[in-house]
N, C-alpha and C positions, 0 to 999 in steps of 0.2 A: 168425221167423214174425210176421206182423202180425195183430193181433186188434182188430177194430173194436168199440168200446163205443157202443151206441146211446144216446148221451148227449152233450150239449155241455158238461157240467160239468168245467171244467179242473182243479178241486181233486180230483175223483174220479179223473180220468185220471192225475194226478201220483201220487196215493196208490197206485193200482194198479201203475203202472210201478215204483215204489219196491219193491214186494213181488213183482213177477212174476219168473219165471225169466229168466235172461239171454238166452235164445233167443227170448223173446216180447216184442214191443213193442206196448203198448196205445195205440191212437189213437182220437180221437173221431170221431163221424160227421161233424162239421163239418170236421175235418182231411181226411176222405175226400172231402168235397165236397157233403154234404147239409146244407143250412142251414135246412130247414123244421122243422115240428113233426110228431110222429107221433101220430095219434089213438089214444086208449086206451079203446075201447068195451067192453072186457072186464068181466065181473062179478066176477072174482077177481084177486088179485095175480098168480097164475100165468098167467092168460089175458093180462093186459096185458104182462107180461114177454115172453111168447112172441110176441105180436102185434108188439111193437117189434123183437125179434130177427129175426122172419120178414120184416118190412118191409125192414130194411137188408140182410138176406141176399138177398132177391129183387132188390134194387136193384143190389148189387155182386157177389153170388155169392162172397163171401169169409167167412172165419171171423168170427163176431160174437157178442156177448152183450148182454143188456139186463137191467135190474132194475126192480122195483117194490116199494114199501114201504107199510105202513099200520099204523095203530093199530086193534086189534080189542078191543072192550069187551064182556065177557060179558053184562052186564045190558042192553046195547043190541043183543043178538043179533049181535054181531060188527061192528057199525057203530063208527066210520065206515068202516073197512076200505078197500076199493078207492076210496072217495070221500074219503079222509082230507084231501087237499089242498084240496078244494072242498066240504067238508061243510056249511058255512054259506051256500053259494051260489057262483055262478060267479066273482065278483070279490072273494071274501072275503079277509080278512087272517088271519094266525095267531091273533090275538086274538079275531076273530069265531068261529073254529072252537073255540077253547078255551071261550069263553063258552057256545056252544051245547051242548057236552059237559057242562059244569058244570050248566047249567039242566036238561038231560035226566036227569042223575044226582041231582038234588036229592031228598033223602029216601031215596035208594037205599042199602041196606046193602052189597050186593055191588058192590064197586068194582074187582074183578079185571079186568086187561087185559093185553095183550101187544102189543109192537111186533114186526112180522114183515117180513123182506125175502126176496124170491124172485129168484134170478138164473136166466135161461134162456140157455144156451150152445148155439150151433150150431158144431160143430167138424168139418171135413171132411164136412159133410152130415149128421152125427149130432147128435141133440138130447140135452142133459143139463140137469138142474135142480139147484139148490143153494138151501138155505133156512137162515136164521138167525132166532132168536126170543129175546126177552128178556121174562120175565114181570114183572109189577108191579101197582101199584094206581094209581087216579086219586085224587089228593088233592082237598080241597074248595076250595082257592084257589091261585092262581098263586104259584110260588116260584122265584126265580132269574132271571138275565138272560142267561145263556149259551144257546147252541144256537138252535133254531128249532122251528116247528111246535108239537107237543104237549109238548115237553120241560118247560115250567114246571108241568105238572099230572101228569106221569108219575114215580112213585117206583119205581125198579127194586127187585125182590125182593132182600133182604139188604143194602140200603143205606138210609142215613138222609137222603139228599139226592136231590132230583129231578135229572133229566138237565140241567136248566137251571142247577143249582147246581154242576155238575161242570165241570172244564176239558174242552176238546175231547179232549185225550189220555185223560183218565179215561173219558169217555163212549165214545170209540172202542175202548177196551180191553174193554168189555163189551157193546157195542151189537149189535143184530140184524144191521145191515149189515156190521159187522166180522166177525161169525161167518160170514155167507154168503160174503163175500169170501175169508176164510181157506179155506173149503171149495173155492172155485173155484181159488185159487192152489195148494192142495195137489194138486188134480186136474191142473192144468196142469204141475206139477213132475213128475208121474208119466207124462206123455206124451212 
């Protein structure tokens, strides 16, 4: 069975194929023939994941899944959340986003946050959702050079290093995305 991932990220596709049951092959939307970008006007991660999955399903009428991830900070009422990638503006860098968060949290004692990933799957016309989350805190300055996004300011619970101070393998063993993917793969194994 072919399963379209509403993403063009080759790294994610390879990772998923390595973990998928033998009877399932994950292919990107680019491999299927869609080269464009999918608008993400949703107000939640769940909405954006479903919008992307629905878009590709409507285009090809085949089994598909999509994901969306974000950093949610308690003291900022869940922000940046669905706007994580563009929190500091439309053409911002990872550094711009981190600086904005640190400025907004200056003097704030509650620095609790979590990273969350939501996967929306459409399988044989049925809709399913999977979620992964990792709790942690936002530290006061950037630490580490690995990873991307908010990794240099996010200290996962139970660890003494930020995501950016961990190897990719270490981060992937505990990350929100890895948890959601594991739930998806477990579900697919049961089908």
